[in-house]
C-alpha positions as CSV (number, residue, x, y, z in Angstrom):
1,M,0.0,0.0,0.0
2,T,1.4,3.4,-0.9
3,E,-0.9,5.6,1.2
4,Q,-0.5,6.0,4.9
5,L,-2.6,3.6,6.9
6,S,-4.9,4.8,9.7
7,A,-5.7,3.0,12.9
8,D,-9.1,2.3,11.4
9,D,-7.4,0.4,8.5
10,W,-5.6,-1.8,11.0
11,I,-8.8,-2.5,12.9
12,K,-10.6,-3.4,9.8
13,E,-7.8,-5.8,8.8
14,G,-7.8,-7.2,12.3
15,L,-11.5,-7.9,12.1
16,K,-11.1,-9.7,8.8
17,A,-8.2,-11.7,10.1
18,L,-10.1,-12.5,13.3
19,A,-13.1,-13.8,11.3
20,K,-11.0,-15.8,8.9
21,S,-8.2,-17.2,11.1
22,G,-9.2,-16.6,14.8
23,F,-7.6,-14.5,17.5
24,T,-4.1,-15.9,17.0
25,A,-4.0,-13.9,13.8
26,L,-4.2,-10.6,15.7
27,K,-0.5,-9.9,15.6
28,A,1.5,-7.0,14.1
29,D,3.7,-9.1,11.8
30,P,1.1,-11.2,9.9
31,L,-1.3,-8.2,9.7
32,A,1.5,-6.0,8.3
33,R,2.4,-8.7,5.7
34,S,-1.2,-9.0,4.6
35,M,-1.4,-5.2,4.2
36,G,1.9,-4.9,2.5
37,V,3.5,-2.6,5.0
38,S,6.1,-2.7,7.8
39,R,4.9,-3.4,11.4
40,G,6.2,0.1,12.3
41,S,2.9,1.4,10.9
42,F,1.1,-0.8,13.4
43,Y,3.1,0.6,16.4
44,W,2.6,4.2,15.1
45,H,-1.1,3.7,15.8
46,F,-1.1,1.3,18.8
47,A,1.1,1.3,21.8
48,D,1.1,-2.4,22.0
49,L,-0.8,-5.5,21.0
50,G,-3.1,-5.1,24.0
51,A,-4.2,-1.6,22.8
52,F,-4.9,-3.1,19.3
53,H,-6.9,-5.9,20.8
54,A,-8.9,-3.4,22.8
55,A,-9.6,-1.4,19.7
56,V,-10.7,-4.5,17.7
57,L,-13.1,-5.5,20.5
58,K,-14.5,-2.0,20.8
59,R,-15.2,-2.0,17.0
60,W,-16.8,-5.5,17.2
61,R,-19.1,-4.2,19.9
62,E,-20.1,-1.2,17.7
63,I,-20.8,-3.3,14.6
64,A,-22.3,-6.3,16.3
65,A,-24.8,-4.4,18.5
66,E,-24.9,-0.6,18.1
67,Q,-24.9,-0.5,14.3
68,I,-27.5,-3.3,14.1
69,I,-29.7,-1.6,16.6
70,A,-29.4,1.7,14.8
71,D,-30.3,0.1,11.5
72,V,-33.3,-1.7,13.0
73,E,-34.6,1.4,14.6
74,A,-34.2,3.4,11.4
75,G,-36.3,1.0,9.4
76,S,-40.0,1.2,9.0
77,D,-40.5,-2.6,9.5
78,D,-41.5,-4.3,12.8
79,P,-38.2,-3.9,14.8
80,L,-38.3,-7.4,16.2
81,K,-38.8,-9.0,12.8
82,A,-36.1,-6.8,11.3
83,L,-33.7,-7.8,14.1
84,L,-34.4,-11.5,13.7
85,R,-33.9,-11.3,9.9
86,R,-30.7,-9.3,10.3
87,S,-29.3,-11.5,13.1
88,F,-30.1,-14.8,11.7
89,G,-29.3,-13.8,8.1
90,A,-25.9,-12.4,8.9
91,R,-22.5,-14.1,8.3
92,L,-21.5,-15.1,11.8
93,E,-17.8,-16.0,11.4
94,L,-16.8,-12.9,13.4
95,E,-19.3,-13.7,16.2
96,R,-17.9,-17.3,16.5
97,A,-14.3,-16.0,16.4
98,V,-14.8,-13.4,19.2
99,R,-16.6,-16.0,21.4
100,N,-13.7,-18.4,20.9
101,W,-11.2,-15.7,21.8
102,A,-13.2,-15.0,24.9
103,A,-12.5,-18.5,26.1
104,F,-8.8,-17.6,26.3
105,D,-8.8,-13.8,27.1
106,A,-10.3,-11.8,29.9
107,A,-10.7,-8.7,27.9
108,A,-12.5,-10.5,25.1
109,Q,-14.7,-12.3,27.7
110,G,-15.6,-8.9,29.1
111,A,-16.6,-7.6,25.7
112,V,-18.7,-10.7,25.0
113,R,-20.5,-10.3,28.4
114,A,-21.2,-6.6,27.7
115,I,-22.5,-7.3,24.2
116,D,-24.7,-10.1,25.5
117,R,-26.2,-7.9,28.1
118,R,-26.8,-5.1,25.5
119,R,-28.4,-7.4,23.1
120,I,-30.7,-9.0,25.6
121,D,-31.7,-5.7,27.0
122,Y,-32.6,-4.5,23.5
123,I,-34.6,-7.6,22.8
124,E,-36.4,-7.2,26.1
125,T,-37.3,-3.6,25.2
126,L,-38.7,-4.7,21.8
127,L,-40.8,-7.3,23.5
128,A,-42.1,-4.9,26.1
129,K,-43.1,-2.5,23.3
130,R,-45.2,-5.4,21.9
131,G,-47.1,-5.4,25.2
132,L,-45.4,-8.3,27.0
133,E,-45.3,-7.8,30.8
134,P,-41.8,-7.3,32.2
135,G,-41.2,-10.8,33.5
136,K,-42.3,-12.5,30.2
137,A,-40.4,-10.0,28.1
138,Q,-37.2,-10.7,30.2
139,A,-37.7,-14.5,29.9
140,R,-38.5,-14.5,26.2
141,A,-35.6,-12.1,25.5
142,Q,-33.2,-14.6,27.1
143,I,-34.7,-17.5,25.2
144,L,-34.5,-15.7,21.9
145,Y,-30.9,-14.8,22.6
146,W,-30.0,-18.4,23.5
147,T,-31.7,-19.4,20.2
148,F,-29.5,-16.9,18.3
149,L,-26.4,-18.1,20.1
150,G,-27.1,-21.7,19.3
151,F,-27.6,-20.8,15.6
152,A,-24.5,-18.6,15.5
153,L,-22.2,-21.1,17.2
154,S,-23.5,-24.1,15.2
155,G,-22.1,-22.6,11.9
156,T,-24.5,-24.8,10.0
157,P,-25.9,-23.0,6.9
158,V,-29.6,-23.0,6.5
159,P,-31.3,-22.5,3.1
160,A,-33.1,-19.2,2.9
161,A,-36.6,-20.6,2.6
162,R,-36.1,-22.9,5.5
163,L,-34.6,-20.1,7.6
164,Q,-37.5,-17.8,6.8
165,G,-39.9,-20.5,8.0
166,Q,-38.0,-20.9,11.2
167,L,-38.0,-17.1,11.8
168,D,-41.8,-17.1,11.2
169,E,-42.1,-19.8,13.8
170,I,-39.9,-17.9,16.3
171,M,-42.2,-14.8,15.8
172,R,-45.3,-16.9,16.5
173,M,-43.7,-18.4,19.6
174,V,-42.6,-15.0,20.9
175,S,-46.0,-13.4,20.2
176,A,-48.1,-16.2,21.8
């Protein structure tokens, strides 16, 4: 690359490497090689590997929760349906990679706990807006989230028509 890289460029490359190869790929040398630059550029933007890892986790939290919530809220569709379509229709390699990382790293574990809480709270809010009493909204939000995690961690592709049928059934179950 001939242009000067930004911290954002490194974070984006880190997210790609994480999704493709796992957390062990989050090192200056392999990332620099993949970007065609020296690792000095890495250390220009990040004090050390820990600072880079923190930046990658922060961005993951932004894209895996806040960006999705903002998109769902901006749409004119039923927010819960939109959230389910978006969550279950997404490529989830990054989700699996971060959760695997969390099994070995306290900072990643903290990020996963925070995003789990944020997502569950948001689902609970959507269910409450649909008229569910607080206890039911809380229970169903947790169950919906466990359903998503099972789907995400299984890594098993589901044909689009079958997935839509499953999402329709989830909506019926939540609305019952």
